[in-house]
C-alpha positions in Angstrom: 151.8 129.2 118.8 151.1 125.8 120.5 148.1 124.6 118.6 148.8 121.7 116.3 148.6 122.2 112.6 146.5 119.8 110.5 148.0 117.8 107.6 145.7 116.2 105.0 146.8 112.8 103.7 144.9 111.8 100.5 145.4 108.2 99.2 142.9 105.5 98.2 145.2 102.8 99.6 145.0 102.3 103.4 148.6 100.9 103.6 149.9 104.1 102.0 148.1 106.3 104.5 149.5 104.2 107.4 153.0 104.6 105.9 152.6 108.4 105.7 151.3 108.5 109.3 154.3 106.5 110.4 156.7 108.9 108.6 155.0 112.1 109.8 154.1 111.1 113.4 157.4 112.5 114.6 156.2 116.0 113.7 153.5 115.7 116.4 150.8 117.4 114.3 147.3 116.4 113.6 147.1 114.0 110.6 143.8 113.7 108.8 143.1 110.9 106.4 141.1 111.1 103.2 140.6 108.0 101.0 139.5 109.8 97.9 139.5 113.2 96.2 135.9 113.6 97.3 136.7 112.9 100.9 139.5 115.4 100.7 137.3 118.2 99.4 134.7 117.5 102.2 137.5 117.7 104.8 138.6 121.1 103.4 135.1 122.5 103.8 135.3 122.3 107.6 139.0 122.2 108.5 142.1 124.4 107.8 145.2 122.5 106.8 148.9 123.5 106.7 149.8 121.2 103.8 148.2 118.5 101.6 149.9 115.2 100.6 148.0 114.1 97.6 148.3 110.8 95.7 148.1 111.3 91.9 146.6 107.9 90.9 143.3 107.4 92.5 140.1 105.8 91.1 137.3 108.3 90.3 138.6 111.8 91.0 142.4 111.6 90.6 145.0 113.8 92.2 145.1 116.3 89.3 141.3 116.9 89.3 141.3 117.1 93.1 144.0 119.7 93.1 142.1 121.7 90.4 139.1 121.8 92.7 141.2 122.9 95.7 142.8 125.7 93.7 139.5 127.0 92.5 138.2 127.7 96.0 139.3 131.0 97.5 139.5 129.4 101.0 141.9 126.6 100.0 143.8 127.9 96.9 146.9 128.9 99.0 147.3 125.5 100.8 150.5 123.9 99.6 150.0 120.6 97.8 152.7 117.9 97.6 151.9 115.3 94.9 152.9 111.7 95.5 153.0 109.2 92.7 154.1 105.5 92.5 155.4 105.9 88.9 157.6 108.5 87.3 155.9 109.2 84.1 158.5 111.7 82.9 158.7 115.5 82.5 155.3 115.9 80.9 153.6 114.2 83.8 155.6 116.2 86.3 154.8 119.4 84.5 151.1 118.5 84.7 151.4 118.2 88.4 153.0 121.7 88.8 150.4 123.1 86.4 147.7 121.8 88.7 149.1 123.8 91.5 151.5 121.5 93.3 154.5 123.0 95.1 156.3 119.7 94.9 156.1 116.4 93.1 157.6 113.3 94.7 157.9 109.8 93.1 157.6 106.7 95.3 159.5 105.1 96.9 160.5 108.4 98.5 163.1 109.1 101.2 161.1 109.4 104.5 163.6 111.9 105.9 163.2 114.2 102.9 159.4 114.1 102.9 159.3 114.7 106.7 161.6 117.7 106.3 159.6 119.2 103.5 156.3 118.9 105.4 158.0 120.3 108.6 158.9 123.5 106.7 155.4 123.9 105.4 154.0 123.4 108.8 156.3 126.1 110.2 155.3 128.5 107.4 151.7 127.8 108.2 152.2 128.6 111.8 154.0 131.8 111.0 151.1 132.8 108.8 148.7 132.1 111.7 150.8 134.1 114.0 150.8 137.1 111.6 147.0 136.9 111.3 146.6 136.9 115.1 149.0 139.9 115.4 147.1 141.8 112.7 143.8 141.2 114.4 145.4 142.4 117.7 146.7 145.5 116.0 143.2 146.3 114.6 141.6 145.7 118.0 144.1 147.8 120.0 143.9 150.7 117.6 140.1 150.6 117.4 139.9 150.6 121.2 142.3 153.6 121.7 141.4 157.2 120.9 143.3 158.6 118.0 145.2 161.2 120.1 146.8 158.5 122.3 147.8 156.1 119.5 151.2 157.6 119.4 152.0 156.7 123.0 152.6 153.4 124.8 150.1 151.4 122.7 151.8 152.2 119.4 155.2 151.5 121.0 153.9 148.1 122.1 152.7 147.3 118.6 156.0 148.2 117.1 157.8 145.9 119.6 155.5 143.1 118.7 156.0 143.6 114.9 159.8 143.8 115.4 159.6 140.3 117.0 157.6 139.0 114.1 160.1 140.4 111.6 163.0 138.7 113.4 161.0 135.4 113.4 160.2 135.8 109.7 163.9 136.5 109.0 164.9 133.3 110.7 162.3 131.4 108.7 163.6 132.9 105.4 167.1 131.8 106.2 165.8 128.3 106.9 164.2 128.2 103.5 167.3 129.5 101.8 169.5 126.8 103.5 167.1 124.1 102.3 167.8 125.1 98.7 164.3 123.9 97.8 162.6 126.3 95.3 159.2 124.7 96.0 159.2 126.5 99.4 159.7 130.0 98.0 156.0 130.7 97.2 154.9 129.9 100.8 157.8 131.7 102.3 157.2 134.8 100.2 153.6 134.8 101.3 154.7 135.1 105.0 157.2 137.8 104.1 154.5 139.7 102.2 152.2 139.6 105.2 155.0 141.0 107.4 155.7 143.7 104.9 152.1 144.8 104.6 151.8 144.8 108.4 154.9 147.0 108.7 153.7 149.3 106.0 150.3 149.7 107.7 151.9 150.5 111.0 154.5 152.9 109.5 151.5 154.8 108.0 150.5 155.8 111.5 151.8 159.0 113.0 155.0 158.2 114.9 155.2 159.2 118.6 157.0 162.4 119.6 160.5 161.9 120.9 160.7 160.8 124.5 157.2 159.3 124.6 158.1 155.7 124.2 156.9 155.4 120.7 158.6 153.9 117.6 161.8 155.4 116.2 161.6 157.9 113.3 160.8 156.6 109.9 164.4 157.2 108.7 165.8 155.0 111.4 163.8 151.8 110.7 163.1 149.6 107.7 159.8 150.0 105.8 159.8 146.3 105.1 160.9 143.4 107.3 164.5 142.3 107.1 163.4 139.0 105.8 161.7 140.4 102.7 164.5 139.6 100.3 164.4 138.2 96.8 164.2 134.4 96.8 167.5 132.7 95.8 168.0 132.2 92.0 167.1 128.6 91.1 170.1 128.5 88.9 172.6 129.6 91.6 
């Protein structure tokens, strides 16, 4: 997928937005500014974002309230939110951030390399999700366009080939998340794996092609879930 992902940067201070843009420009994605929680919510009405970097301390609607509004909307509730704060207020303040729906909570000054790496992984997860949606739409379109009696032939074989490629891609993504040892990535990674598993289950439910007709292998010779659908690593390990 070559289309650039959009990253929403929310901070009331212009210099902070410029600093974030400087850090994230190397990712070569589309960076969208919002100077308040209200601006962020307006941007979310029209655009789809891979991840949101949200300042906690803003006049008017602060980061916690903004996140609460984002999580209430069905369209935006699954967008990862990384909270940024200038002051470390202790465990209670951090807990409030996670309770508001954040996947990560970073105190300033932060390490630019760490922030860029975290955002890059969420962008990759977002693109994997987009790819899965496109493939699911393709599956529906191809199956709707082909008579039922021919679904077990070349078309079904092609769909299984496409899905296998997606499973391999998801498996590589899961390994990347495991190597990062960052538990904040697990929810987004598991969302991708769940989509792959549902797609595989739906395709497995179709009648397999007879032997020698180029269709998928028998059910007992393939996995019912993608190879990447593993339990996330234990946070204590």
